[in-house]
N, C-alpha and C positions, 0 to 999 in steps of 0.2 A: 559529493562529486566523484565520478569515476576517475580512476587514476591509472596512468601508464607509468610503471616504475621500472627504471633501468638500473640493474644491480651489477656490481662487479665482483666476481668470485664468491658468490654467496654459497654457503654450505647448508642451506635449508632443505632438509630431506623431503619436506612437503612438496617441493617443486622439482625435484630431480627425477629424471626418467631412468628406468632400469636399462640394462644393456641387452635386453632380449631382442630377437630378430624382428624387424619391422614387418607389419602386415601391409597388404596392398591398400592403397588409398587413392583418393581422387583430388588431392590437394593440387591446385594450379599455381605452382611456384617454380621458377627457373632461376638457378639450377635446383634439381630435386634434392631435398635434404636427405641426410643419411638415415634418419629414423623419424617417423611420424606416428603419433598416437592421437587420433581424433575421437571425441566422445559424443558427437552427434548433435550437440546444441551450440549456441552462439553467445558470444559476448556482445551486447548491444552497443552500437555507436551512438553517442549523444553529444550535444554541444557542450555538455558539462565536463567532458573528459579533461584531465589535467596531466601534467608531466612532472616527474621527479627524477633527477639524474644524480646518482651518487657515484662519482668517478673522479679521477684527477682533473684538475681545472681545465687543462687543454682539451681533453676529450669531452668534458662536460659542455664547454662552450660550443664545440663543433656539433655535438648531438642536439643540443637545445636549438641551435640555429637551423640545423637541417630539418628537424621535425616541425619547427614553426613554419617553415616554408613548404612543407610537404602537403599532400592533399588532406592529411588528417589535421593540419594546422594546430598542433599541440603547443601549448605554452606552459611554463612552469606553474604548478599548482600553488595556491596561496594558503597560508595558515597551516595549522597542525592537522595533518591528515591521518595521524596515528599509524604511520608507517615509517620504519627506520631502515636506512640503507646501510649495509655492512660491506666494506671493501676488503677483499682478500685477493692478493695477486699470485695465487698458487694454482697451477693447472691441475694438480692432483685433487683439488677440492671439487672438480667437476667430473664425475664418473663418465667414462666413454669419450672424453674430450682430450686429445693429445696435442692439438694445434692451438697456438695463441689466437688464431682467427676463428676458432670454434665458439659455439654459443649454445645455450639452452633457452628456448622460448616456451614459456608456460602461460596458457590462457585459461583462466577460470571464469566462472560466471560473474565475478566481481572485479577482477584485476588482471593485468597483463604484466608478466615479468620476463625481462631479458637478462640472462646471466652470462658473463664471460670473464676471462682473465685479462682482457685488453680492450682498448677503445675500438680497435678494428673489429673484434668479435661482436661487440655491442652494435656497431654500425651494420654488420652483416645480418645480425638478428633483426634489426629494424627493417632492412630490405625485405626479408622474408615476411615480416609483419605487414608491411605495406602491400605486398602482393597477395596477402591472405584476405584483404578487405573485400567483402561481398555486400550485396544489398541487404542480406539478413544480419550482417555484422561480421564478427571474426570468429571462426570455428574454435570451439573450446578443445583444448588438448595440449600435448607437449611435443615439442620438436627438439631433437638432439642432433646437432649438425656441426660439421667441420670440413675443411677443404681437403681434397686428395693431394693437391700440389701447392707448394708455397708460391710459385710463380705462375700467374694466370694473366696472359697479356694479349695486347693487340698492337701491331705496328701500323702506323699511318705515314704514308709517303707524302710529305708536303713539298718535296723538291720538284718532282715531275709536274705537279700542279699544286699551286699554293692555296691553302685554305686558311682563312683568317682566324684570329684568336677566338672569336665568338663561336665559330663552327667547332673548334677543338673543345671548347668548354661544353658545348652541347653533347659531344660524344662522350666526354668524361662522365657526364650525368648518367648516360645510359650504361656505360661500362660499370660504373659503381653499383647501379641498380641490379645488375646481374652478377655482382661479386667478382668482377675482374679487378686486379690490383696493380697492373703495369700498363703504361702507355709508352710505347717505343716510338719516338719521333725520328723519322728518316729525314734529317735536316739538310743534308748536302749530297749533291750528285751533279752530273753534267748539266742537267736541265735548270739548275739554279741553287745558289747558296742562300739559306733561309734564316740565318741568325746573325745579329749584329755582333761584330768583334771590333772593339775599340781600336786595337793596335793595327788592324788591317782594314781600313775603311773601303778599299776597292772591292772587298768581298760583297758589300751591300750596295755600293754606288754603281757597280758594273756587273759583277758575277751573279747578282740576284735577278737580273733582267735579261730578257731574250726577245728576239723577233718571234712573232706569231703567238697567238693565245694558247694553242694546243701543242702538246708535246710532239704529236705526229707531224704537224706542219713544220715545226722547228727542226725535227730530226731529218726530214726529207728535203729541206731547203737550206742547206749550208751550215746550220747549227751555230748561228752568230749571236753574240751578246750585244746588249745596248746599254747606254748610259741611263741612269735613273732620271726620269723626267722627259726622256725622248718620247715623241708622239707615238712611235711604234714599239715602245717598250712594254713588255708584259711580264708580270711576276710579282715579287713582293718578298718581305722578310719580317721576322719578329724582332722588334727592338728588345734591348735587355730588360726594359720595364715590362714589355709584353710577356717575356719568359718568366719573370718573377711572379706576375699575376697568374699565369698558367700553372706554375709550380704550386703556388699557394692554393689555388682553386682545387687542384688535384689532391693536395695533401688533406684538405678539408673533407675529402671523400675517400680517404685512405688509399689513394692511388699514387704510385711513384712514377714520375716521368723519366724515361731513360733517353738521353740524347745520343744520336748516332752522327759521328763525324767521319766521313769516308777516308780510308787510306789503305794501301797505297794507290788504289785504282779509283775509277769513277770520279775523277777529279779534274775533268777538262775545264770546268769553270774556274777553279783555283789557278790552274796552270796557264790559263789565258790572262787572268788578272795579274798573276805574278809568275811570268814565264821563266824567271831565273831558277824556279824550283823544279823545272823539268830537265830531262837529259839534253834536250836540244836548245833550250832557252828561247824557243820560238812559240808565240801564241798560236792556238788552234792546231797544234801538232801532237800533243801528248795527252794521255789519260792517266798515266802513272807518275807519281812523284819520283824524283831522282834519289835513290836510297844512298848513293855515294856522296851526296852533297850535305855538308853539315848544316847549311842554311835550311834544308828541309826539316831537320829535327828542331831547329830553333823556331821555325814557323809552327810546326805541329805542337810543340810544347807550349808556346805562347797562346795558341788558340785553345788548347785543352785547359790551360790555366783559367782563362776567362769562362770557359764552359763549366768547369768545376765550381767556379764562384757562383754560378747561376743555378746549377742543378745539384741538389744534395744527394742524389741517388748513389747507392753503393756501386753500381755498374756504370761505366762509360763504354758505349758501343763504338768500335772503331772500323766497322765494315769488314775489310780484309778479303772481300770476295772478288772473283772474276778479274784478277790482275792479268793483263795481257803480257807484261814483262818483255815486250818486243824490243824496247830501246835499251834495256839493261846490258845485254851482251856486247853492244857496240859502244857503250858509254865508258869513257876513261875513268870517271869518278866511281862508277859502280864497279868496274873491274878492279880498281885499286882497293875499294872496300872489301871485295871478295878475297883478294889476295892477302890483305892485312889481317882479316878475321878468319882466314882458312875456310872459306865457304866454297863448297864444291859445285854448286849450281844456283840458278836464279831462284829456285824454291827456297833454298837456305838463305838467300839474300832477303827475300820477303820475310822469312822467319826472323831474321836479324832485326828488321824494323819492328815487327810485332813484339819481340822480346824486349827491345829497348823502350818502346812505348809502355809496355806493361810495367817495367821497372819504374818509369816516371809516374805512372798512375798509382802504383803501390806505395811509392814514397809520399804521395798525397792522400793516402788512406782510401784509395779507390781500387776497384777491380776491373779488369779488362773483359769485355764481352765482344765476340765476333762471330761472323758466319763461319761455316765449317771449313772454308779454305784456310783458316788460320792453323789447321792441322798440318798443312804442307810444309815440309822442311823442319818439322819438330814443333810441338805445341809449347807455348809460353807456360812457365811453371804453375801460375795461379789463375790461368784464364778459364773462362766458361765458354762453351761452344753452343752456338745456335745451329742445329742440324736442319738444313733446308733442302739439300740434295738427297732426299730420302732420309732414312733414319741411320744410315751407316756411319755418318760422321758422329752422331750422338753415341752410337755403340762404341766407336773407337775411343771417344772421349771418356766415357764411364769405365771402359776396360783399362784405361790408363790412370784412373783415379780422379778424373775431372768431372765437374758438374756439366750437365747438358740440358738444354731447353729444346724440346722437340717442336719443329715447325716445318715439316716436310711439305713440299709443294703439292703433293697428291691430295692432302687433306686440309691444308692450312693457307693456301694462296687464294685469297678472295678476289683477285683480279681475273679469275677464270669465270666463264659463263656458269650461271646457276640453273639455267633451264635451256630449252631448245634454242640454239644460237640465233635462228631467224626470228625469234620472238623477243630478243634482247638487244640493247644497244651494243655497239661494237666493243669487244673485249680483247684481251691479249690472246685468247684461245683457251683450250681446255674445257673441262666440264666438271664442276664441283657443286653438286646439289646438296641441299640440307642434310639428306640422309647419309651422304658420304662423309661429311664433316662429323656427324654424330657417331659414325662407326669407328672413328679413329681411337686406337688404343696406344697411348704413348709408351707403355712399358711392355715390351715383348715378353711372351710367356716363358721364353728360354732364359731370361735374365734372372740371376740369383737375387735373393732378398737384399744382400749387401749392395750389389750393383744397382738394383732398382731404386735404392735411396738416393742415388746420384742423378736420377732423372728429376731435375729441379722443377720442371713445369712445361707448359705448352704455350704456344703463341700463334695467333692468326696474323697474316700479313696482307695489307692492302697496298700494293704498288699501283701507281696511278697514271701510268703512261696513257692509258685509254679512258681515263676517268676525269674529265675536265670540269665537272660541276659538283657542288655540294650535294645536290639531289641525287646525282648518279652515284656518288660515293656512298651515301646512306643506303641506296638500293642494293649496293654490293655488300655492305656490312650486315644489314639486317634482313632476315632473321638468322643468317649463318653464324653470327657471333654468339647467338644464344645457344646453338649446338656446341660451339667450342667452349662456352662457359660451363656447360654441363659436363663435358669431357674433363675440364680442368678441375671442377669442384666435386662432382658427385662420385660416389663409389660405384664401380662397375655393376655391383649387385643390384643397385636400385635403378639402373638405366633400362629404358624400354622405349623404342622409337615410336611406336604407335601412340603411347601415352604422351611422349614428348611432342609429337606432331600436333596433337590436340591442344596442348598448352601453348605451342608456338603460334598456332592460328589465333588464339586469344591474345597473345602478346603482340602480334602484328597489328591487330585492331587498336590495342592500347598505345602502341608506338605512333600510329597514325593520329590518334586523338591528341598526342603530345606534340605533334608537329614534325615528326620524322617522316621519311619517305622510304619505307621498307618495300622489299619485293612482295608482290601480291601472291602470297603462298597458296591461297585457296584456289587460284587458277593455274597452278603449276602444271605444265605439260608432261614433264618427266623425260626419261631417257629415250633414245632413238628407237623408233619402231623396230621390233625384232630382237632387240638387245636384252629383253627380259627373260627369255628362255631359249634353250638350244633348238636348232632347226634340223630337219632331216632332208637329205638329198643323196643322190647316188654315189657321190665321192667321199662321203663321211668315213673316216677311218682308213682310207686308202693311202698307199705309199706315195710320197712326194719327193722328187729329186730336183736339185737346183743346178742350173747351168753354170759353166765357168764364168767368173767375174760377175756373178749375179746372185750372190748370197745375201741373205737378209743381214741387216745391221744388228750386232749382238745386243745393243741396248734396247732394241725394239723387236725382240724375237717373237713376242706374243705366245710363247710356249714352245718354240722350236720348229722342227721339220714338219710336224703334223698340224701346225696352227691354221693353215689355210684350208684344211678339210676336217676341222674338229666340230663343226656344227655351231660354232659360237660367233654371233654377229657383233661387230664393234659398236660402241656407243658414240656419243658426240665428240669424243676426243681420242686421239691416238695414245694418250697417257693412261688409258684404262687397261693396258696390257692385252688388248684384244686385236689391235691392228699391227700387222707386220710391216716393218719399214725397210726400204731399199735405198741405198745410197751408192752402191758399187757402180763401176763403169757402165755395165750393161743393165743396170737397175734390176728389173724383174724378168726372170726366165725360169719357169717351173714346169715340170712334167708330172702328171698324175697317172699312176698305173691303176687302171680299173680292174686288173687281175684277169679279165677275160673280155672278149669282144662284147660290147654293150650298146644297146640302142640309146641314142642320145638325141634330145630335142632342144636343149638349151644349155648354154655355158655362159656364166657371167660373174663379174666381181665388182664390188663397190670400191671407189677411191674417194679420198677426201682432199680438200684444198683449204689451207690456212696460210695465207701469204706471209704474215708476220714472221713466223718461225721457219719460213722457206719450205713449206709443204705444198706441193703442186700436183695438179692433175697430170696424167701421162699425155704426151703429145702423139703417141702412137700405141695401139694395142693390136697384137696379132694372135688369133686363135686358130690352132691347128690340131689335127688328129692323125693317129697312126695305128697300125696293127702290129708292127714289129719294133717300134720305139726308135727307129732309125730314119725311115723315110716318112715325112709328114706332109699331109695335104692341108693347105690353108683353107679354113672355112670362112674367115672374115678378117679384114684389115681395117682398122678404124683410125682415121686421122682426126686429131683434135687440136684446135688452136687454144693454147694456154694463155689466159688473160689474167693479169693481176687485178685483184679487187680487195674489198674490205670484209668479205663475207666468209663464213664457214660453209663450204659447198660439198655436196655428195653427188656423185654421178656413177651409174652402173654402166660398165662397158661390157657388152655381151653379144652373143649370137643366138639365133633361133632357127630351127630347121629340122632336117632329118639326116642322121648319120649313124654309122656303126663303127666303133673303134674300141681298142683296148687302152690306148694312150691318148692323153689330152695335154697339149702344150699351150701355155698361156704366157705371152711375152708382153711387157710394157716398158716403154722407154720415155725419158724425160725430154722436155723441150728446151728452149733458149734460156730459161731461168734456172735450169738444173734443180738442185734441192732434193728433198726426200720424195719418194712415192710411198704411200701407205694404202694397203688393202687389208680387208678383214677375212674374207672367205671366198673361195672359188666354188660357186654353187652349180652343180651339175644335175640336170633333170632329164 
């Protein structure tokens, strides 16, 4: 009988790979292992294969159960197979392996060996093995592998749209298959509270239910909550038994579930169910807890106590992001707290809450995790930061000696479009294709080796305001999570996008066969036409001046004063740093100096509209020319009716004709909705 033998910490020189540099290979595994040595022949798969696991009882049970249910359907071998398992729990007995999650997988013509110093490492070796199965069998050779980062995660927002326990378990299966080890559940937010808390039943009797099935309908129509059982109630929650089952299911796949309980902001649902915890004590009025009220801390500590009883995770996520703080300056209790504690502003008042909650969590053997806003007013001593507003928060955290998890929106927010917006269901905006996710490097080259060690890992985030169905959620997750998995696990030296793309195409087919609904990668349209390479036109490189009260917004400079004549066309999103944004009173008013009188036959600029983040088309565009830069002749005035819609729209506003001029003036103003104007290039021909 052929045997699959899973060994823990074996020091058998016959099976250990050397530490020489890997050669190029065609192994179709995601994430790509650190080192692969294939020998050109195959271990044949037969119905006579058996399984021996020599590992601690808990890991043995998990692995035997998992492999029995896997496509290989392996069950423990019977009788004496003349193979002995030796257990050694020492990392230094596996050359080249420094992580407890690392493994060595050796396939000979007779046997398969997975070696590691932990159950998790064995499990990840098994995932590689399962992906190596081909019609010919399993390639013979040796794989030496370990993760780049300890924390490899995905956040699923179940507040904005609720997904049932079975859906979450299905995603856990896929995350484990691609060696991700954290699932961050965004359990609470204005759109619904999703976890049963025995001490506060109104959280699930009322705050878990809302009018309207979709977040968008609810958001735009009064944002009211409903009683459980009401005919118009939409939502749901996990019972404590559901949570226990999810936690156990994840643990059996070496995944830790991290709960997020929002504070001090994003808490409209709590403060409507329990209005005495807000500054005004009125339902439907507040999003931020009253930090001056001792009852707030009583509530939060009681909730967190029940949460910690359900989740054994090292970290408890407390949100900490986007607090408006508007009610705190006028709240007597908040002001009294600030005076008593010597807090100089509302940022320090927020920091007071974060510090106090951290002390509570630490006293129960847990650590605090929060979005990068927890840096404001001073970071809690033992907190770990999730850097989402770029990587700056993460850099600030590591420079002060704290751990950071990198999850910047530019690379890690899977609620953005992954292809041409008009080919996709409505999303929140943005454009994050597979290639962009794959390009993310969580550790800046400028970071010292000591500081780099504080980059604890990476995480993808799926916020679900615009994702109302399980099928849509899976389309947004897959295959982008595969790219993030390779960023999180694989060494940069083994990454290659063309090779990954080929593997991802194969993985998409496999995911479909397993019942998932991934994005159809083989029919990907790609970036906006013209955005792939620079263009040439008469104004490229010319000097641009901006009119008074019409400067570009610093956060969307697209490269500064030369951005509108740099020959670079913007893509599907203003977040690509190619679109220049205007929010000043007169919005856009720019003049291009052509340096000499020039024959001109067309002048035009593209604008985009994405209504969700308040990016609108101009209501009026004026195109003028001059020879002295003072007196301008109007070539064209374009009036445009701005209409709100759910689309991402691009329109070119331009003039065509015959003119001679040295100076070109392009003005654009906003309509009744205000908001940003974004343009990428003023093209002159």
